[in-house]
N, C-alpha and C positions, 0 to 999 in steps of 0.2 A: 236417485236412481228411478229410472220409469220401467215399471215391468211391462207395460203394454203400450207401445208406441202406435201413432197412426200408420205409420210406414218405417220399415228399417232402412229403406233407400233414401228417403229424404227426412231431413233433420229437425229435430222437435224444437221449436223456437223457445217453448218455456224451459226446457232442460238446458237449451244453451244457455239461456240467462243466468240459471240459478248457477251454471258451473263457471260463470264468468266472474263470479265473487271472489274477494280476494281470500286466499286461505283454503279455497279449494285446487287440488290440483290431479284432477281426473281426466283422462281421455274421454270423449264424449262415447266412443264405440264401446266401452268398458260400462256404461250406465244406461243402455239399453237392453231390456230383455227379450221381449218377442214383439212382433208386429201383429195387428188385429188378422192377418189373413192365417197367421199359424194358430193361434186362439181358434177361431172356426173351424179349421181343419182339423186339429188334435188337441182339444183343451187339455188333456190329462198330459201329453208330452210338451205342451206350451208351458203347463204349471212347472214341469220338472226342471224346463230350462231357466224359469224365471228363478227359482228357488237356486240353483247351480251359478247363475251369474249374479245374484245378490250375494251370495256368500264370498265370491269373489271381491265385490267392492266393500262389504262388510270387514274382511279382513285387513282393509287397508285405512280403516277409518274410526274414529271414536265414536262417532254418529252420522246415521244416514236418514234423510228424508226421503220417503217414498211417494212419488207422485202416482195417485190413481189415474186410470185413463178418464180422458175427457168429455166422453160422452157426445162427441160431435161428428157428423158425417155417416160413421159408421157403426154406431151405437146399437145395441139391442136390449129386449126386456131383461135378458139373463146378465147384462153387464155388471150391474152392482154385486149379484151374486158371485161371480168371477172374482172381481175386486176383493170381496170378502173373503174368498178361498185363499186369495194370494196374501192378504194380511196375517190370516190365521196361519198359514204356512210359513210365513217369514217371521211370524212372533212379534208382529208388530201391532200397536194399539191402532184406532182408527181416529182421525178428526174428519167427521161428516161435513162436507160442505153442500150446502143446497143451493140451489140457482135461484133467486129471486125475479128471475124472468124466464117464460116458457122460452123464448127464443131472442135473438139480436133486436127486432123492431117491435115485438109484440108487449101485451100490456104484462103488467107486475103481478106476479103472482099474490093472490089475497092470504093474509096470516092462518086462514082456514086450509087453503092449500096445502102451504107450507108444514101445517101441522099433521096433515094426513101423509105428505111426502117422508116428513121425519118418522112418522109411525111406521109406516111401511117400510124405510131403510132398517131402522133400528131392529124390526122384526127380522129381517132378511140377514143383518150382521150376526144377531143372536142366534139364529138357524145355522150359520155356516163356523161357529164358534168363534166370531170376530170379535175383539173389546172394543168397545165403545168409549172413548175418551171424552169429546167433546163435539159440539154442532155449531158450525159457523153458517149463518145466513149470508150470501154474498149478492150485492146488488139488489138490496132489498128496497122496498118503496119507502123513501125518507119519510113520508109521511104517517108510515105505520109500523115505525120500529120497535115501539114497546108492545103493541098488538102482537107482533111478530115472534118477539122473545117468548111472551107470554104463553102463546099458542104451541110453540115448540117445545118449552119447558114441560109443558103439560103430558107432552108424548115421549118424551125422553127423561123422565124420572128426575134423579138428582145430578145428570150431566149436564157441565156447564154450556149456555148456550150465549153466543155472541152473535150480533146484527150489525154487518157492515152494509150501510145504504148506497144506492146508486149514485155515482157520481159521473156529469157529464165528461170530464175530462177522460176519464179511464177507458169510456165506451165509444169514443170518437177516434175516428181514421186519421191518420197523419197525411199529408200533402204527398208524402213518397208513396205510401201504399194506394192513394187515388190515382196516383201516376202509374203505378203497376197494373192496376185493376182496369183502367182505360186504354192500356198500350201506349201510353203518352211519352212525351220527351220534354224535358225544361227548355223552354224557348228563350226566358228572360228571368232575372232573379237571381237571390242568393240560393246555391244548393243546400247550405246550411239550414236554411228555412223551410227544406222540404220535411223536416221532422216536426214541425209545427202541426197541431192538432186542429181540423176542421170541425166545428162545434155545430155545423148545420150545412144545409145544400139552399142556394139560391139559384134558380135557373132563369137567367135574365134575357129571356126571348121575348122582349117587349121594348117599347121604348124607353129612352134614358130618363124621361119626366117620372115613369112608373117604376123604373128600377131602383133608384138611389131611394125612394122610401122605404123599398123592402130589404135593403142591405141588414144582414144580422152580423152582429158581433163574433168574431171567429168564424164566420162561415166561409166556404169555397164558393164562388161565383163560375156558375157554367154561363159561358158567352159564344154564340154563335161566331165565328171568325171572320164572317162579312159584316159584321155589326160594330165596325170598328168605332162609331161614336158612343156606344155601349161601353168597350173595351177602355175607351179613353176618360171617360165619366168615371168609372167604377175605379180606375188606377189614380186618378185626381182626387175622388172622394175619401181613398184611402190615406194619401197624403196631407189633405187637408186638417183632419183632427176635429171636423165638425160632424163627420158620418161616422159610424162604426167602423172599426178596422178589420178586414177579412183576411183570413189564413192565404188565401192564394186565389189564382184565376184559373178556369180551364177552358182554352179556347177549343170548342168543336167544328167539325165540318172539315179539318185539313187545308182551309185555304191561306194563300201565302198572304202574308201582311203586304199593303202596298207600301213602296219605299219612303213615301212621305210620312206615313204613319209611324214607321219601323224608325225613322231619324227622329221624330218628335219623342216617342217613348224613350230612346236614348238618351235624351235633353233632360228628361224627367228623373231619370236615375233611381227609379225606383228599385228597391232589392225585393220586391213582392214576388213570389215565384208565379210565372206563368206557363202553364203545362199546354201543349199542343196534342190533339189527338184527332184522328180521321174519324170517330164516332158522331152521330147525329146527338142531337141535345137529349131526346128522351132515352136513347141507349147510355149515353154517359150518364145521366141522372140515376138511371136503374143501376148501375154497375157500382157508382159511388155509395147507393143506398145499402148495397148487398156486401159490402166489404166487412168483414169479420174484424173488429178491432183487436189489437195485439199489445201485449205490454213486453216491449222489446229493449234492449240495451241501449238503443238509438234515440230514445224520448226520455230525456231527462225529467222533464215536466210530469210524465205519466210516470214514472219511478219514485219522484218526490210526493208525488199525490197518493199513490199506493201506500208507500211506506207510513205516510201522515194519516191515512185512513185508518191503517191496521194499528197503528199505535194510540189513536183515539177510542178506536170501537173494540179490541180486542186486548184481554189483560195478559200480556206476554209472559208475566212473572207467574203467573197462575198457571199458564199453559205449561211452562218449564216444569213447574212443578209437580204437576200432573204425568208428565213425561218420566219425571224422576232422572233426568239427564244431570251428571256430574260436570259442573263447569269445569272446562280445561284452563290450566294456568297460563297458556299461551294466549296471548293478545295479538287478533289479527288487525288490520288497519279498518276493518269494517267494524269488529268490535270495539275498538278504540274509539270510532265516529260515533257509536252508538251510545259509549259511555259519556263522551262530551256532551252529546245532545241531551242526555239524562240530567247530568250536572247542570247545563244550562237552562234548562227548564225548572229546576227546582230554585235556581237563583237567577230569575231573570233579569236580564240587563237591557241597556239601550246603547246601541252601537251606531256610531257616524260612519258612513261610507264615502269616502271623498271620490272623485273622478266617476261621477254618475254617467257618464258618455260613455265608458267603456263597458261593452258587451260582456266581459267576464263580471264584472261587479256587477250587472244588473241580473246577471243568471244566478249568481253566488246570492244576492237579495233575496229573488225568487224562491229559491231553496231554503234559506234561513226562515223565510214568512211562512211557507206552507208546511214546514216541520215544526211550527211554533217556537223557535229557540229564544229568539228575541224581539226588543223592539227595535226599527230601524230609523234612521235618518240619513236619505242620500244627499249628496251635495251637487248640485246641478242646476240648470235652468228647467222649470218644472214641466213646461210643455214638449220641451224636447227630449227631456229622460222618460217622459210616459209615453211619450209618441214612440220611442224607440222600444222601450218594452212590450208594448204590443206589438208592434212589428215584429217583435221575436217570439210572440205568443208568450210572454212573461206577465204572470200577477203580481204586481207590486202595490196593489191598492191599499194595503195595509201600511205602506212606508210614508214616512214624510219626507218630501221633497223639498230643500232649500236651496234658494240661490245664493252663493258666495260674493254676488256682486249688489245682494239687496241694501241700499243705502241705510235702512233702518238698523238692519241686522249688523251690518259693521260699524255703525256708531253705536249700538248696545255692546258688541263685543270688544271693542277697543275702549270704552268707557271700563269694561270689567276688566280687563287685562291691565289697563292704566291703575285700577285700584288693588290689583293682587301685587303689580310689580314696582309700584310707585315707590317704595322703601329702597329699592334698588336703582333709583334714579330714572325710571324711565317714565318719560312726560307723555302726556296725552298726545301731542302730534307723534311721537314716536310709535306709541301704541298703535294710532292709526295707519301708520306706515307698514307695521309688521303685521297688522291684520290684513292689510289690502295684499 
């Protein structure tokens, strides 16, 4: 339930993401209270509407997660106070989430500034008679996690404090959001790869010799559309395996590609997303850097990363115990998945995945590795498997990749198979045929 949404006409992407979970069968409109304009125009009337709409949701559910306002674009100094009043009137305890950064691109907050922020927030919650349950510092400086936890704890008495460090994947824009921000369109490449995250920006407004050394792993490369030699160089570098793999290319300027260049690109058959925009180099780069990253359902890598970060840095069992929420006997698909993952972690195994050239296998492998579920060996040609994973924006670095055509391994497996099945009459030659 979102008591205060940015707008009642535009859909809230965070609320949509949570409503998409298995086991949640609620209409979006039912789960929104009021908009910011309603709060500004009539705070008391807005609060009454929120309580009324919340009660309608509460009657349909065993438990309700209430999302406070997000303090973006239209926030005000009184926003925390109003959130506290909402919590008190709904009878809901508060998990206070502190932003580890002042803005999307600004420096990380220091432990002392976060301590002061927690102190002020705790006092405001107390003043409005809201119950502070726990504090989570999100997007915190990874190098100062312990200092931040200690500082916040000193300002919030016996309340549990968890610190989730900044993760570059979670704050990176996707190629799709870059296309939307620049008003562009997909010129070439795989549309599915538009969901890949861009971990940096390289403006390639220079010669090929100067561009190639500046390529960054997972970055988006902005190339003027009339610099076709640079475009081809970036494409070939991405396919080579000897340069960093990029997330995509943005061709700016709106120029049409010459027919020979277009034909050459068709022959390369790269799946790399290439976006065309009418903007100039500067405006393109500015719009990309100003994109507000979102955790949306179409980015599996972000979802996997977010879950893994939460599981690693927040004690979910302690949080549930504090909430005193009775566990339902109903097992949803998401709960079943969580239970499997917890059991797998407790009894970590080594899994061998065949068909490493299959994108579905690679995506599954990336999810398993990011959640820390098991150790993996993927069968396939290592260069091809890892190159494809990089092209898909998947991290499988911790997986072992073995070729089923490796002569040394085939001999080793044949001898072992022969040893195990010799009593059944299996000869070494037959074992070799079977393994091959």
